[in-house]
C-alpha positions as CSV (number, residue, x, y, z in Angstrom):
1,M,22.3,3.7,32.1
2,G,20.2,4.2,35.3
3,R,20.7,2.2,38.6
4,D,17.7,0.2,37.8
5,A,19.4,-3.1,37.2
6,N,22.7,-5.0,37.5
7,P,24.3,-4.7,34.0
8,F,26.1,-7.8,34.2
9,K,23.0,-10.0,34.6
10,K,22.8,-10.9,31.0
11,M,26.3,-12.2,30.5
12,P,26.2,-15.7,28.9
13,T,27.8,-18.7,30.3
14,I,31.4,-18.8,29.3
15,L,32.6,-22.1,27.4
16,M,36.1,-23.2,28.0
17,P,38.2,-24.1,24.7
18,D,37.4,-28.0,24.9
19,E,33.7,-27.2,25.3
20,L,33.3,-24.6,22.6
21,M,35.3,-26.7,20.1
22,A,33.2,-29.7,20.9
23,K,30.1,-27.7,20.3
24,A,31.5,-26.3,17.1
25,L,32.6,-29.6,15.8
26,R,29.2,-31.4,16.5
27,R,27.5,-28.5,14.6
28,G,29.9,-28.8,11.8
29,E,29.4,-32.5,11.4
30,K,25.6,-32.2,11.4
31,V,25.8,-29.6,8.6
32,A,28.2,-32.1,6.7
33,N,25.8,-34.8,7.0
34,E,23.2,-32.7,5.3
35,M,25.6,-32.0,2.5
36,R,26.4,-35.5,2.0
37,K,22.8,-36.3,1.2
38,K,22.9,-34.0,-1.9
39,E,23.3,-35.3,-5.3
40,L,26.5,-33.7,-6.5
41,P,29.7,-34.7,-8.5
42,W,32.1,-36.5,-6.1
43,L,34.8,-33.6,-5.9
44,L,32.2,-30.8,-5.7
45,K,30.5,-32.7,-2.9
46,A,33.8,-33.2,-1.0
47,R,34.7,-29.5,-1.3
48,A,31.2,-28.6,-0.3
49,V,31.2,-30.9,3.0
50,E,34.6,-29.6,3.9
51,E,33.8,-25.9,3.1
52,H,30.4,-26.0,5.2
53,K,32.3,-27.8,8.1
54,V,34.8,-25.0,8.1
55,R,32.3,-22.2,7.9
56,T,30.1,-23.5,10.5
57,I,32.8,-24.2,12.9
58,A,34.0,-20.7,12.4
59,S,30.7,-19.3,12.8
60,V,29.9,-21.2,16.1
61,V,33.2,-20.3,17.6
62,A,33.1,-16.6,16.5
63,D,29.6,-16.0,17.3
64,N,30.0,-17.6,20.8
65,L,33.0,-15.3,21.5
66,Q,31.1,-12.3,20.1
67,K,27.9,-13.1,22.2
68,V,30.0,-12.7,25.3
69,I,31.1,-9.2,24.0
70,D,27.8,-8.1,23.1
71,K,26.1,-9.2,26.3
72,T,28.9,-7.6,28.5
73,P,28.5,-3.9,29.0
74,P,31.6,-1.7,28.3
75,V,33.0,-0.7,31.8
76,R,33.6,3.0,30.6
77,K,29.8,3.3,29.9
78,L,28.6,2.0,33.2
79,P,27.4,4.3,36.3
80,K,30.4,5.1,38.5
81,F,29.1,2.8,41.1
82,Y,29.4,-0.2,38.7
83,Q,32.7,0.7,37.4
84,E,34.1,0.9,40.9
85,M,32.5,-2.4,41.8
86,V,34.4,-4.1,38.6
87,E,37.6,-2.7,39.9
88,V,36.9,-4.0,43.5
89,L,35.7,-7.5,42.4
90,V,37.8,-8.4,39.4
91,G,40.0,-5.4,38.3
92,V,39.1,-3.1,35.4
93,D,42.3,-3.5,33.4
94,D,42.3,-7.2,33.7
95,F,38.7,-7.3,32.7
96,K,39.2,-5.1,29.7
97,K,42.2,-7.0,28.6
98,S,40.2,-10.3,28.8
99,M,37.3,-8.9,26.8
100,G,39.8,-7.6,24.3
101,A,41.2,-11.2,23.9
102,F,37.6,-12.4,23.2
103,K,37.3,-9.7,20.3
104,W,40.7,-10.7,18.9
105,A,39.9,-14.4,18.7
106,S,36.4,-13.8,17.3
107,E,37.7,-11.9,14.6
108,L,40.6,-14.1,13.7
109,V,38.5,-17.2,13.7
110,R,36.0,-15.4,11.3
111,K,38.7,-14.3,9.1
112,L,40.3,-17.7,9.0
113,G,37.1,-19.3,8.2
114,N,36.7,-17.3,5.1
115,E,40.3,-17.8,4.0
116,Y,40.1,-21.7,4.4
117,A,36.6,-21.9,2.8
118,K,38.2,-20.2,-0.4
119,K,41.1,-22.5,-0.3
120,I,38.8,-25.6,0.0
121,R,36.7,-24.3,-3.0
122,A,40.0,-24.6,-5.0
123,A,41.1,-27.9,-3.8
124,R,41.9,-30.4,-6.4
125,T,41.1,-33.6,-4.5
126,P,38.9,-34.6,-1.5
127,Q,42.0,-35.4,0.5
128,Q,43.4,-31.8,-0.2
129,A,40.0,-30.4,0.9
130,A,40.1,-32.7,4.1
131,K,43.7,-31.7,4.9
132,L,42.8,-27.9,4.6
133,R,39.7,-28.4,6.9
134,K,42.0,-30.3,9.6
135,E,44.5,-27.5,9.4
136,F,41.8,-24.8,10.0
137,V,40.5,-26.9,13.0
138,G,44.0,-27.1,14.5
139,R,44.5,-23.2,14.1
140,V,41.2,-22.5,15.9
141,K,42.1,-24.9,18.7
142,S,45.4,-22.9,19.0
143,I,43.6,-19.6,19.0
144,L,41.3,-20.9,21.8
145,E,44.0,-22.2,23.9
146,Q,45.8,-19.0,23.5
147,I,43.0,-17.0,25.2
148,H,42.2,-19.9,27.7
149,P,43.5,-17.7,30.7
150,E,41.3,-14.8,29.7
151,M,38.3,-17.1,29.3
152,A,38.8,-18.7,32.7
153,F,39.2,-15.0,34.1
154,V,35.9,-13.8,32.5
155,A,34.1,-17.0,33.6
156,V,35.1,-16.3,37.3
157,A,34.4,-12.6,36.8
158,R,30.9,-13.3,35.5
159,E,30.0,-15.3,38.6
160,K,31.0,-12.3,40.9
161,L,29.5,-9.5,38.8
162,K,26.3,-11.1,38.1
163,D,25.5,-11.5,41.8
164,M,25.7,-7.8,42.5
165,P,22.5,-6.5,43.8
166,T,20.2,-4.5,41.6
167,F,19.7,-0.9,42.4
168,K,16.8,1.2,41.5
169,E,16.7,4.8,40.7
170,L,15.3,5.9,44.0
171,P,16.2,8.1,46.9
172,T,18.7,5.8,48.9
173,V,19.5,5.5,52.6
174,V,22.7,3.6,53.3
175,I,22.9,1.9,56.7
176,A,26.5,2.1,58.2
177,G,28.2,1.3,61.4
178,Y,30.3,-1.4,63.1
179,P,29.8,-5.2,62.7
180,N,27.0,-6.5,64.9
181,V,25.5,-3.3,65.8
182,G,22.1,-4.4,64.3
183,K,22.1,-3.1,60.6
184,S,20.8,-6.3,59.1
185,T,18.1,-6.5,61.7
186,L,17.1,-3.0,61.1
187,L,16.8,-3.5,57.5
188,K,14.6,-6.6,57.7
189,K,12.4,-4.8,60.2
190,L,11.9,-1.9,58.1
191,T,11.5,-3.3,54.8
192,G,10.9,-7.0,55.3
193,A,14.1,-7.9,53.1
194,D,15.2,-11.4,53.4
195,V,18.7,-11.0,54.8
196,E,21.0,-13.2,56.7
197,I,21.1,-12.2,60.4
198,N,22.8,-13.6,63.4
199,S,25.1,-12.5,66.2
200,Y,28.5,-12.7,64.5
201,P,30.5,-9.9,62.9
202,F,30.7,-9.8,59.3
203,T,27.4,-11.6,58.6
204,T,26.8,-9.4,55.7
205,K,29.2,-10.7,52.9
206,G,27.9,-8.2,50.3
207,I,25.2,-5.4,49.9
208,N,21.6,-6.3,50.9
209,V,18.8,-4.0,49.6
210,G,15.3,-3.5,50.8
211,Y,12.6,-0.9,50.0
212,L,10.4,1.3,52.3
213,D,7.6,2.7,50.0
214,D,9.6,4.7,47.5
215,I,12.8,4.8,49.5
216,Q,15.8,2.2,48.7
217,M,17.5,1.0,51.8
218,V,21.0,-0.5,51.6
219,D,22.7,-2.6,54.3
220,T,26.4,-2.3,54.1
221,P,29.2,-4.9,55.2
222,G,30.5,-4.1,58.5
223,L,33.0,-1.2,58.4
224,L,36.2,-1.2,60.5
225,D,38.0,1.7,62.0
226,R,41.1,1.8,60.0
227,P,42.6,3.6,57.0
228,L,40.9,3.2,53.7
229,Y,43.7,1.5,51.9
230,E,43.7,-1.3,54.7
231,R,40.2,-2.3,54.1
232,N,39.5,-5.5,52.3
233,D,37.2,-6.0,49.3
234,I,33.9,-6.6,51.4
235,E,34.5,-3.4,53.2
236,L,35.4,-1.5,50.0
237,Q,32.0,-2.4,48.8
238,A,30.5,-0.5,51.7
239,I,32.7,2.4,51.0
240,L,31.3,2.3,47.4
241,A,27.9,2.1,48.5
242,L,28.3,5.2,50.7
243,N,30.1,7.2,48.0
244,Y,27.9,6.5,45.2
245,L,24.5,5.4,46.3
246,A,23.6,7.4,49.4
247,N,21.5,10.3,49.6
248,L,21.4,9.7,53.4
249,I,23.5,7.8,55.7
250,L,21.9,6.1,58.7
251,F,24.7,5.3,61.2
252,I,24.0,2.8,64.0
253,I,25.4,3.0,67.3
254,D,25.2,0.1,69.7
255,A,24.5,1.8,72.9
256,S,25.0,-1.6,74.7
257,E,28.5,-2.1,73.4
258,F,27.5,-5.8,73.0
259,C,28.8,-5.5,69.4
260,G,32.3,-5.6,70.7
261,Y,33.2,-1.8,70.3
262,T,33.0,1.0,72.7
263,I,31.0,4.0,72.2
264,E,34.3,6.0,71.7
265,E,35.4,3.7,68.8
266,Q,31.9,3.8,67.3
267,I,31.8,7.6,67.3
268,N,35.5,7.5,65.9
269,L,34.1,5.5,62.9
270,L,31.2,8.0,62.7
271,K,33.7,10.9,62.4
272,E,35.7,9.1,59.8
273,I,32.6,8.7,57.6
274,K,31.7,12.3,58.2
275,E,35.0,13.3,56.8
276,L,35.1,11.0,53.9
277,F,31.6,11.6,52.5
278,K,29.6,14.8,52.0
279,V,26.4,13.0,52.6
280,P,23.7,14.0,55.3
281,I,23.9,11.7,58.4
282,V,21.3,10.7,60.9
283,V,22.3,8.5,63.8
284,A,20.2,5.7,65.3
285,I,21.2,4.8,69.0
286,N,20.2,1.1,68.8
287,K,19.6,-1.5,71.7
288,I,18.1,1.0,74.0
289,D,16.2,-1.8,75.7
290,L,19.4,-3.1,76.9
291,V,20.6,0.0,78.7
292,D,19.3,2.5,81.2
293,E,18.2,6.1,80.1
294,N,21.2,7.8,81.6
295,R,23.5,5.7,79.3
296,V,21.4,6.7,76.3
297,K,21.5,10.5,77.4
298,E,25.4,10.1,77.7
299,V,25.6,8.7,74.1
300,E,23.3,11.4,72.9
301,E,25.5,14.1,74.4
302,K,28.6,12.7,72.8
303,L,27.0,12.5,69.5
304,K,26.0,16.2,69.7
305,D,29.6,17.0,70.6
306,V,30.7,15.9,67.3
307,G,28.0,17.8,65.5
308,I,25.3,15.1,64.9
309,E,21.9,16.9,65.0
310,N,19.6,14.1,63.9
311,I,19.5,11.5,66.5
312,L,16.7,8.8,67.0
313,K,16.6,6.2,69.8
314,I,15.4,2.6,68.7
315,S,15.7,-0.9,69.5
316,A,15.6,-2.7,66.1
317,D,15.1,-6.2,67.7
318,K,12.1,-5.0,70.0
319,E,10.8,-2.7,67.2
320,I,11.0,0.3,69.3
321,G,11.1,3.7,67.8
322,L,11.0,2.4,64.2
323,D,7.8,4.1,63.2
324,E,9.3,7.4,64.1
325,L,12.5,6.3,62.2
326,K,10.4,5.6,59.0
327,R,8.5,8.9,59.4
328,F,12.0,10.8,59.5
329,F,13.0,8.9,56.3
330,I,10.0,9.6,54.5
331,Q,9.7,13.2,55.4
332,Y,13.5,14.1,54.8
333,L,13.8,12.4,51.5
334,R,10.5,13.5,50.1
335,E,11.5,17.2,50.8
336,H,15.1,16.9,49.5
337,Y,14.9,14.1,46.8
338,I,11.5,13.1,45.8
339,N,9.5,15.4,43.4
């Protein structure tokens, strides 16, 4: 599967036990009413009514559960990025276990439906046929209540997974850096993407995507300079984006330090990213309109000292240096990744 769609977009709405049983019972009663109109001997009609109720209820419940299975992609077949996102957002093992519960319940309800339909065909009285149908309904309710926790889990997982952004099979630039250095502003200026932008850290709650010609640009959540195991789920999404999506990392340095982090702290984060990922890095010194030239040169020298060769100077807010940045992306990625 290519990175051209969120594989969880097609997951259907998850009905809880009471909702699913109510739907099945309504459908069963509707079918039974049709059977009651037929001209049949009284015992044969009674059997037919109860049998059709049972088969319809079994079909509605089993088919609904099976639809969830069919519309949910197997985690093991997903691209690595989406596998890791499932782990971060809901947990792969819990997700697989819950989907297994859907499969178990669907198969068991269908099996019981066939068994009780056969018993009802052999019923000697209408009362016996009705009793068997009630017994079947009770067992189905019990099965659904048994997997209620898994149904609730999948319902919550669906809401989280279906809102993941869609990625295309294109050369990808991942924008990284401390919170409030201007990542979201830059993405919007370069691509016109509609993203939330304000002056507070952690504005970016997930991963935002924009496009510059045939280049995909991804804005990650703010990364903090601390060990990987201490990062929260939102920060892990950024790590995943860097690890599995990036062909090029654009690291943003706030030359003004108005983001709340010193140049030294920002460069330490840059060094951590260099050590973690074997992806080419270009650094953009941002907010140059807020500092003097000597300050910019000082930052530039510090970047060269840690081995950064590609350095551009910009102001995302004032749109200074953005044309040069665009040209760099297009030239670099076309040379290395675009046929």
